[in-house]
C-alpha positions, 0 to 999 in steps of 0.5 A: 861661613866665609863670605866666599864659601857657597852655602848647603842648599837643603830642600824640606819634604815631609807632609807634616807642618810640624816636622817641616818646622823642627827641621826648619828650626835645627838647620837654622842654627847653622849659617852655612846652610840655606833652606831653598825649598820645602814640599808636602810630598814627593810629586811637589818636591820634584816640582821644585826640583825642576827650577832650582838647584839643590844640594841636600834634600831631607825627605819623609818616606811616608806622604801622600800623592808621592812618598818618598821611596817612589820619589828617589829614583825620580829626583836622582834622575833629575838632579843626580849630584843631589844627596838625599838623606831620609827620615824613618822611625827605627822601628821594624816597618820604618827600618825596612823602608829606610833600608829599601831607600838607602839601597835605591840611592839615598845617601843617608838617613836620620832617626825620626822621633815616634811622637814629638813628645817622646823616643829621640829627644828633638834636640838630638834629633836637630843634632843629628840633621845638622851632622847628615847635611853638614857632612855634604858640605864642600871639603873647604868647609867640611872641617870646620863645620864638623869636628869629626871629618876626616884629618890627614893621616901621617904615612906610615911607611912608603916604599913597601906599600907601591909594589905593582898590583897583582890580580891572583885570587884573594883567600878573603875580601873585606869591605869597609863603607858607611855614608852612601855604602848601602847602594855602593854596595849593591851596585858592587855586588850586582857587578860580581859573579853570583858564584864567587869563590872566596868569602866577603866580610862587609863592615857598613856603618849601621844601626841595628836592625838595619844590618840584618835588613841590609843583607836581606836587600844585598841577597835579594837584589845581588843573587849572592848569599848574603847575611848578617853575622849573629854568633860565632861561626865559619867563615864562608866561600860564596857567601857575604857576611855583614857585621851587625849592628852595635858589635865589631867583627872579626876573623880568627882561627887560621887560613884553612879554618877561619872563623867570625866572632863578635865583640862589644869592645869599645867604639873606634873612630867613633863606630861600632861596628868599626871597619879598622878591627876587621881590616887589622884581624883579616891581615892577622889570620890571611896576611898577603891573601888579604883583599881589603876595599874602602868604599864611600864613607864619612871619616877615616875608618879603615884607614889603620887597619889597611895599614896593617893589610899593607904590612903583611903583603895583602891588597887594598883597593879604594872607591875613587872621590868622583863615584863616592858620595863622601870621599872621607873613608877612601881618602884617608887610606890614599893619604895613608899611603896604602891605596893600590888602587884607586877606581870608580865603583864599576871598576873596582867590581870588574877588578874583583870579578876578574880576581874571583874568575881566576880561581874557577876551574 
């Protein structure tokens, strides 16, 4: 690490001394990471936060005194810029808690071994921990520390993509998101009209089980019908369609009769589901009536697909850096030269809301 570069300051919060030791050992492999505090429950963690600066909190969800779900909003109220990575077993109950945490403000999650002798190996658990923490490194460190950090995207075209933005109603809204996405999606959809007049299709980088629970949480919190797509089906106005974990989601058919299909083609940008296949398919079917939105996320998934949307005359919006947890995916679209608007999350939602209102009688 460059001597002038500030370390990533981490707090470990877990009631298990064994897991605290495992996390400490894993993070000690990287000299760019400094463990500045540890705590055994949410209340202890809040007490520690009062007197120190922390960049990333590794947070267990099941703890005595104060559990992780209770602690998250209190931690963010005290230190809004701190990123929280929750640790959860990917069981049905553990996944549900993790999704609740992610829609409540946690930035990411990591699979916690169900036992220290089985399930996810300790080596893999350690690699995941390092990857999750490194993504929150300052930008000048991130590419050196993480080989999957976004590389510059060469602008493929220029002048055709700088036409004035128009607020005509789209025929489809496609959204891509990753790190920080569940919370961003919830905040975004809360600002939209409940009777949205066009279909919405979302790719959020998540494993199986999580995507179904994310759909349930969004519908409950936002009041808009939201489903995980599980088979070929019609694309329905007024509905949010979520890509399932481990499957790409594409639009086929015609603008008058669009359908959704799933496949398990190879991952793109290390991801399945990936945003690029969705955006490409939307551009083929809906052309200039496609609206593509890229929210917070690590990497550059969505940039190439956004280029295809722009080539067909569609519109491309991205979340700004200040309100993104990680400005990898939105930044890649900006570098590709196809972002027509770069806006804070709430302003993005207001703009899309105005488009929706235009179509209402």
